[in-house]
Every structure is written in C-alpha cells, then in structure tokens.
C-alpha positions in Angstrom: 171.8 -166.8 135.9 172.9 -164.1 133.8 176.3 -163.3 135.8 177.1 -159.5 133.2 175.1 -157.1 131.6 171.2 -155.2 132.5 169.8 -158.9 132.7 172.7 -160.3 135.6 172.0 -157.8 137.4 168.6 -156.9 137.3 168.0 -161.2 138.6 170.8 -159.9 141.2 168.4 -157.1 142.6 166.0 -159.5 143.7 167.7 -161.3 145.6 168.4 -159.6 150.1 170.5 -161.3 152.5 169.3 -160.8 156.1 169.4 -158.4 157.9 173.5 -158.5 159.2 174.0 -162.0 156.8 176.0 -162.1 152.9 175.1 -163.2 150.2 178.5 -165.2 148.9 178.1 -166.7 144.6 180.1 -168.9 143.2 181.3 -170.0 139.5 182.2 -173.1 138.6 185.0 -172.5 136.0 185.1 -174.1 132.9 181.0 -176.0 133.3 180.9 -175.7 130.0 184.3 -177.3 128.9 184.8 -180.2 131.3 181.5 -181.4 130.5 181.6 -180.6 126.6 185.2 -183.3 127.2 183.1 -185.7 128.8 180.9 -185.7 126.3 182.7 -185.3 122.9 185.6 -187.3 124.5 188.3 -185.6 122.9 191.7 -186.4 124.1 193.4 -183.4 123.6 190.5 -181.2 125.5 190.4 -183.6 128.0 193.8 -183.6 128.9 193.4 -179.1 129.4 191.6 -180.0 132.8 193.6 -183.4 133.7 196.7 -181.3 133.5 194.6 -178.1 135.0 195.5 -175.9 132.3 193.7 -172.4 131.7 191.2 -173.5 128.7 191.2 -170.1 127.6 195.0 -168.7 127.5 195.7 -171.9 125.9 193.0 -170.8 123.4 194.1 -168.1 122.8 198.0 -168.7 121.9 196.1 -170.9 119.7 193.3 -168.3 117.7 196.0 -165.2 117.8 199.5 -167.3 117.5 201.5 -164.3 116.6 200.8 -162.2 119.4 203.4 -164.1 121.4 206.6 -166.0 120.9 206.9 -168.8 118.0 208.2 -171.8 120.6 206.8 -170.3 124.1 206.3 -174.1 126.1 203.2 -175.3 126.3 202.5 -175.6 130.3 200.5 -175.1 133.1 203.3 -173.0 134.9 203.4 -170.4 131.2 199.5 -170.4 130.2 199.4 -169.7 134.2 201.8 -166.4 133.9 200.7 -165.8 131.0 197.1 -165.4 133.0 198.4 -162.0 134.3 200.3 -160.1 130.7 197.4 -161.2 128.5 194.5 -160.6 130.5 192.5 -158.8 127.8 193.6 -161.1 125.1 191.4 -163.7 127.5 189.3 -162.1 128.4 188.7 -161.7 123.9 189.4 -165.5 123.8 185.9 -167.1 125.8 183.2 -166.1 124.0 184.1 -167.7 121.1 185.9 -170.3 122.1 182.2 -171.9 123.6 180.0 -170.9 121.0 182.9 -172.5 118.6 182.4 -175.5 120.8 178.5 -175.8 120.1 179.2 -175.3 116.5 178.9 -171.8 115.5 180.6 -171.3 112.3 182.7 -168.2 111.2 179.6 -165.4 111.5 178.1 -166.1 114.4 181.9 -165.8 115.7 183.1 -162.8 113.6 179.9 -160.9 115.5 180.8 -161.6 119.4 185.1 -160.2 118.0 183.5 -157.8 116.5 185.7 -159.0 113.8 185.3 -159.3 110.0 184.0 -162.8 108.8 187.1 -164.2 107.6 188.5 -163.6 110.9 185.9 -164.7 112.6 186.9 -168.9 110.1 190.2 -169.1 111.2 188.8 -168.2 114.8 186.5 -171.6 114.0 188.7 -172.9 112.3 191.8 -173.2 114.9 189.1 -174.4 117.6 187.9 -177.0 115.5 191.6 -178.7 114.5 192.4 -178.1 118.3 189.6 -180.0 118.9 188.7 -182.7 116.2 186.9 -184.9 118.4 184.8 -182.1 119.7 184.0 -180.7 116.2 183.2 -185.0 115.0 181.0 -185.0 117.9 179.0 -182.2 116.9 178.7 -183.4 113.1 177.5 -186.4 113.8 174.8 -185.0 116.1 173.4 -182.5 113.2 173.5 -185.2 111.0 171.6 -187.1 113.6 168.9 -184.6 113.1 168.8 -183.5 109.8 167.6 -187.8 109.4 166.1 -187.9 112.5 164.1 -184.4 113.6 165.5 -185.8 116.9 167.9 -186.0 119.0 168.9 -188.2 121.9 169.1 -186.5 125.4 169.2 -189.7 128.1 167.1 -191.5 130.1 165.1 -191.6 127.1 164.2 -188.7 126.7 164.5 -186.7 123.0 164.7 -183.5 122.4 162.8 -182.3 118.9 165.1 -180.5 116.4 162.2 -179.6 113.5 164.3 -176.5 112.1 167.1 -178.8 111.8 165.6 -180.8 109.1 166.9 -181.8 105.7 163.9 -180.5 104.1 164.4 -177.1 106.8 167.9 -176.9 105.3 166.1 -177.1 101.7 164.0 -174.1 102.6 167.2 -171.8 103.4 169.3 -173.8 99.8 166.0 -172.1 97.8 166.0 -169.0 99.4 169.8 -168.4 98.4 169.4 -169.9 94.9 166.8 -167.4 94.4 168.3 -164.4 95.7 171.5 -165.1 93.0 168.8 -165.7 90.8 166.8 -162.5 91.3 170.8 -160.4 90.9 171.6 -161.7 88.3 168.6 -160.7 86.9 168.7 -157.3 88.0 172.6 -157.0 87.1 171.5 -158.0 83.1 168.6 -155.6 83.6 170.8 -152.6 84.9 173.4 -153.9 81.7 170.3 -153.9 78.7 168.6 -150.0 80.5 165.7 -152.0 81.6 164.8 -150.7 85.5 165.5 -153.3 87.8 162.7 -155.4 89.2 163.2 -155.1 93.4 164.3 -158.3 94.7 161.5 -160.5 97.1 164.1 -162.2 98.7 167.2 -160.3 100.6 170.1 -161.0 102.1 168.7 -160.0 105.0 166.0 -163.0 105.3 168.6 -165.9 104.9 170.8 -165.0 107.4 167.3 -164.6 109.4 166.8 -168.4 108.4 170.7 -169.3 108.7 169.8 -167.2 112.7 167.6 -169.3 114.0 168.2 -172.5 112.2 172.0 -171.6 113.8 170.4 -171.6 117.3 168.0 -174.5 116.9 172.0 -176.3 116.2 173.5 -175.5 119.5 171.2 -175.7 121.4 
C-alpha cells in the first residue's frame, strides 16, 4: 500500500476504526533488501542483515564517502550512531538503493536524486561494486528474458516479458541510429546553408521507449 504522497493519504482515509478503537500500522524493515539477499544469494547483502547493520546508513557511506571521516569503523554501533547524525542523507539514499536493486540505470537514479546523470551513474556503480551478486543476478534474469520472452517465477509460473526481447532492444537501437543520422544531416544542412529537415525521431521518443523497457525489466 502506498505510504507517502497523495495516493498514500487518499488510501489511508479509506480505513476507519470502530468507535473507541484505533488502527495500528506497521512496516517490515527493508523487506525488499532482505528478500533480494535471499534471491540473489549475494554474500555482502546477506551479511548486512545477518549483522543487523542499517542498510541505508551503510549505503550512504558508499554513495557519498566524502561526507564521512575516512577510515570510520564499519560496525553496527557506528552506523546506528550515524543514523542520528546523517538522517537526511540516509533518507536520500533509500530510493536509489531500492532502484539499483531492481536494476535501474544512471538516468533513473539521477532523477530520484534530482541530480546530474553522472551522479546517478556513479551511485549505480557504487551499488554494483558493493553487491556484485545482485548485479550478476539481474543480468542473468534479463539475459534469459531477452532470449526467451519470459522469466520463471517459481512453482511453474512464468511472467511474459514481450518488451524485453532482442526485437525490442533492436527497435530502440534503430531509433537511436535514426536519431544520430538525422542529427548529422541537420548539421550538414546548416553548414551548407540549407534549411534542415525536422527530426522524425527525438530524444524524448528514445527516452520514452527506454523508460517502458526499463520499467518492464525492473518488474
């Protein structure tokens, strides 16, 4: 259930306690991360939960090491202390961490952080360096979907992935090639004093196609 924002407030208004009673809400701490550790069998991610280290504070130090003292102790006690000192930074790290676990690329993470794309790419790389097992698992699943057009969910269930196939990748590559060719032609026309023809493919068209495919991959 959405917890924040307009939709979260709207849905919560649908629940009313009986007279004289209250509704108590609870949330499983870092459920996505714990499940991800089990599914991907990444030893570094499993270790975080086995030692009860705060995932988000731990990742803050990986994403933005310059914010912390060099050589700080990587202990549960230190990360618990840091939660109180770097609460805003910890909150900022949550979205990128979950997005990276689900295979998001630099532009998506940059959008979450409201930062330049280079910053998003750097954060994604920091996550992959920290949890290489997660990155390998994601690549394995995507490669399987590319070849077969579906992924295995277990218990004999399959999820069809028509947007994650070689054909779908090929269409996006064709859009990129056409955009580059038309852009080069526009520059040549301008240099020759001719009126350039409008682009039939724009960067927005390419981004829209990549967003659709990226959302399918994360799902």
